[in-house]
C-alpha positions as CSV (number, residue, x, y, z in Angstrom):
1,M,-31.5,13.7,-25.1
2,R,-29.4,11.9,-22.5
3,M,-28.8,8.9,-24.8
4,H,-27.8,11.3,-27.6
5,S,-25.2,13.0,-25.3
6,R,-23.8,9.7,-24.3
7,L,-23.5,8.6,-27.9
8,V,-21.7,11.8,-28.9
9,T,-19.4,11.5,-25.9
10,A,-18.6,7.9,-26.7
11,F,-17.9,8.7,-30.4
12,A,-15.7,11.6,-29.5
13,T,-13.8,9.5,-27.0
14,A,-13.3,6.7,-29.5
15,A,-12.1,9.2,-32.1
16,A,-9.7,10.8,-29.7
17,F,-8.3,7.4,-28.7
18,A,-7.7,6.5,-32.3
19,A,-6.1,9.9,-33.1
20,I,-3.7,9.7,-30.2
21,A,-2.6,6.1,-30.6
22,P,0.3,7.0,-32.8
23,A,1.1,10.3,-30.9
24,H,1.3,8.8,-27.5
25,A,3.7,6.1,-28.6
26,Q,6.3,8.9,-29.0
27,T,6.0,10.3,-25.5
28,D,7.2,9.4,-22.0
29,H,4.6,7.4,-20.0
30,L,3.8,6.9,-16.4
31,I,2.6,3.6,-15.2
32,A,0.7,3.4,-11.9
33,R,-1.2,0.6,-10.1
34,V,-4.3,2.3,-8.6
35,P,-5.7,-0.1,-5.9
36,F,-9.2,1.6,-5.8
37,A,-11.9,2.8,-8.1
38,F,-11.7,6.6,-8.8
39,T,-13.2,9.4,-10.8
40,V,-11.2,11.5,-13.3
41,G,-13.0,14.3,-15.1
42,G,-16.5,12.9,-15.5
43,T,-15.4,9.3,-15.9
44,N,-15.5,6.6,-13.2
45,L,-12.6,4.1,-13.6
46,P,-12.0,0.8,-11.8
47,S,-9.0,-0.3,-9.8
48,D,-6.4,-1.2,-12.5
49,T,-2.8,-0.6,-13.7
50,Y,-2.9,2.6,-15.8
51,R,-0.6,4.0,-18.4
52,L,-0.6,7.8,-18.5
53,S,0.6,9.7,-21.5
54,R,0.4,13.2,-22.9
55,M,-0.5,14.0,-26.5
56,N,2.1,15.5,-28.7
57,G,1.1,18.9,-29.8
58,H,-1.6,19.0,-27.1
59,R,0.4,18.7,-23.9
60,E,-2.7,19.7,-21.8
61,M,-4.5,16.5,-22.9
62,L,-3.8,13.5,-20.8
63,F,-4.7,9.9,-21.8
64,L,-5.2,7.3,-19.0
65,R,-5.4,3.8,-20.3
66,G,-6.1,0.7,-18.2
67,N,-6.5,-2.9,-19.2
68,R,-10.3,-2.6,-19.6
69,T,-11.1,1.1,-19.9
70,G,-9.6,4.6,-20.2
71,A,-10.2,8.3,-20.2
72,L,-9.0,11.4,-22.0
73,V,-8.9,14.5,-19.8
74,R,-7.6,18.1,-19.9
75,A,-5.1,19.1,-17.3
76,D,-3.3,22.4,-16.5
77,E,0.5,22.2,-16.4
78,V,2.3,23.9,-13.6
79,R,6.1,24.3,-14.1
80,L,8.1,23.8,-10.8
81,P,11.6,24.4,-9.8
82,R,13.6,21.2,-10.1
83,T,12.6,18.8,-7.3
84,D,13.3,15.2,-6.4
85,I,9.6,14.2,-6.1
86,E,9.1,10.9,-7.8
87,P,6.3,10.6,-10.4
88,S,2.9,10.0,-8.7
89,L,-0.8,10.4,-8.8
90,V,-2.5,12.4,-6.1
91,F,-6.2,11.7,-5.2
92,H,-8.6,13.5,-3.0
93,R,-10.7,11.1,-1.0
94,Y,-14.1,11.7,0.6
95,G,-15.3,8.6,2.4
96,N,-14.9,5.8,-0.1
97,Q,-14.9,8.1,-3.2
98,Y,-11.5,9.0,-4.8
99,F,-10.9,11.8,-7.3
100,L,-7.7,12.1,-9.3
101,R,-6.6,15.8,-8.9
102,E,-2.9,16.0,-9.6
103,I,-0.2,14.1,-11.5
104,R,3.4,14.7,-10.6
105,W,5.0,13.9,-14.0
106,E,8.6,14.6,-13.4
107,G,10.8,16.8,-11.3
108,T,9.7,20.0,-13.1
109,A,6.1,19.4,-14.1
110,R,2.8,19.0,-12.3
111,L,-0.5,18.4,-14.0
112,D,-3.5,19.7,-12.1
113,L,-7.0,18.4,-13.0
114,P,-10.0,20.5,-12.4
115,E,-12.4,19.9,-9.5
116,T,-15.6,18.3,-10.8
117,Q,-19.2,18.7,-9.7
118,A,-19.1,15.2,-8.3
119,E,-16.1,16.1,-6.1
120,R,-17.8,19.3,-4.9
121,D,-20.9,17.2,-4.0
122,A,-18.7,14.7,-2.1
123,A,-16.9,17.5,-0.3
124,E,-20.1,19.2,0.8
125,G,-21.6,15.9,2.0
126,R,-25.3,15.2,2.0
127,A,-27.9,17.3,3.8
128,D,-28.4,14.6,6.4
129,R,-24.7,14.5,7.5
130,A,-21.8,16.8,8.1
131,A,-19.4,17.7,5.3
132,A,-17.1,14.9,4.3
133,K,-13.5,15.0,5.5
134,K,-10.9,15.3,2.7
135,D,-7.8,13.1,2.7
136,T,-5.0,13.1,0.2
137,V,-3.8,9.8,-1.2
138,T,-0.7,9.4,-3.3
139,V,0.0,6.5,-5.6
140,V,3.7,6.3,-6.8
141,A,4.1,5.9,-10.5
142,A,7.0,4.6,-12.6
143,K,8.3,6.6,-15.6
144,R,8.6,4.6,-18.8
């Protein structure tokens, strides 16, 4: 059953990547060098330089593509008053685990990523130790 789920997930991801290849070429991109491994959605990604793009027609879908791997995730857009905050990726860190939680796309948009079970587990800590302390880590991105 587990192998079947992984195959279905892999196929769906590959199909989504193929489907958005032409669409993401038409949108603005963010490029960010992430110096640590992190989790986004249910996917663990290595340290790499990532290109982030939103799908035309499905602005809630976000595509992160590194040199070796990538992920497709759903994000909730929050419209903000005009600010001078530069594009960036915001991570929550618990010990040595990083979770991508927010993308500051431009001066008027922020994309929030949902908290995953893995992050809740990291936040609660293990039974043999106190709850892990949360830090917020910001990685500046360049708009392309």
